[in-house]
N, C-alpha and C positions, 0 to 999 in steps of 0.2 A: 282451466284445466282440461286437457284432452281426454275425451271418453270415447271408447270404441265398443259398440254393442253388436255382437253377432247374432244372426238368426238363420233359420232355414235348414238346420240339421235334421236328421231323422234316420229311419231305417228303411233300406231298400234292398232288393235282390240284385245279385250280380248282373251287370248289363244295364242297370237302371240309371237314372239321372237325379241330381239334386242341384239346387241353386242356393248358394249361401249369400247372405247379405251382411254388410257391416255398416252400421250408421255411425258416422263420426260427428262429434260436437266439440266445441272449444278449440277448433283448429283454425288458424288464421291463413294458412297457405291455400291458394286457389287450386293448385294442382299438386297435391302432396305426393311424396313418395310413400306408397302403401303396398302391403303384401299379405300373404297368407303363409302360415306354417302349421304343422300338425304334430301331434304326439300320439303315437299308436300304443296299444297295450303292451307290446314287447319291444318296440323300436325306440330309438332316441328321437328327440325332436328333430324335424327336418324342414327346411324351406320348401315351399310348394311353388309359389309364383310371386312375382312382384311387378308393379307398374311404375314407371318413372315419371318425372315431371312433364315429359312430352307425351305421355300416354303409351310409351313403348313397353310391351309386356315381355317377360322372361320367365321360363318355366324350368322346373326340375325335369330331368330326363324321364323320371318315373311317371310323370303326368302329361308330358308333351303329346299333343294330338288328341287328348281326351278332355283336358280342362281348359277353360278360358277365363282369364281375369279381365275385368273391365271396371270402369269408374264413371259415375255420374257426378260431375263436379257441382252442378247446380243443386243437387240434393245431398251432397257430401256423403255419398254412399259408394262403397266398394262391393263388387260382386265376384263370385267364383262359380261359374257354370261347370258342373262336373258331369260328364257323360261316360258311358261304358265303364261304370264303376266296378271295381274288383274288391274281393274280401280284404286284400292287403291295403286298401284305401281307408279302411275303418280306423278312425282316430278322432281325437278332439282337435278341431280346427280353430286356429286363432287368427284373428285379424291384427295387423300391426301397421304402425305409421312412424314416420321420422320427420323431424323438422327440416326446413330448407337447407340449413348449414351442414346437414349430414350428407356424406357421399352416397348418392342413390345409384349404386352400381355394384356389380360383382367384385369380390366375393362377399362383401358385407351383407348384401340384401338376402342372401340365402343362409345366413347364420341367425337362427332364432334369437340368440342372446344379444344380437346387435341392436335390435329394434327398441327404442326407448319407450314407445307407447304400444300397449298390447291390450286386447280385449280379454274377456273371461273364457271364451271358447264356446263352440257349439259341437255337439256330438254327431258324428256320422258313423253309422253301422251298416255294413254291406254283408249280406248273407249269401252263401253259395247255393 
């Protein structure tokens, strides 16, 4: 059974940085399709970023240039480096993964409901 456990959330001031981690277990793929999405207090859930089987990242326009997604295949861990954080980035951030037979490409990967495996989330709060 695939399990995804996020960590690294917290409270920071605007302009600050956080690094989220997602430890994956029970996953057989060596380079899985994985991503992050978030749920803000007043916003709908939205895709943030994903990384495909070849390690190619894709970002939502709202985080492009500020966030970096990466993966350590040897440690089965996904990361999200978040810089220049803004109050509107405040949200519960979820890690997600998909099995190899799923199409790891847009538009699917930016749709939170598309991901079959999801973590419980880690809270990020950015104050102004």
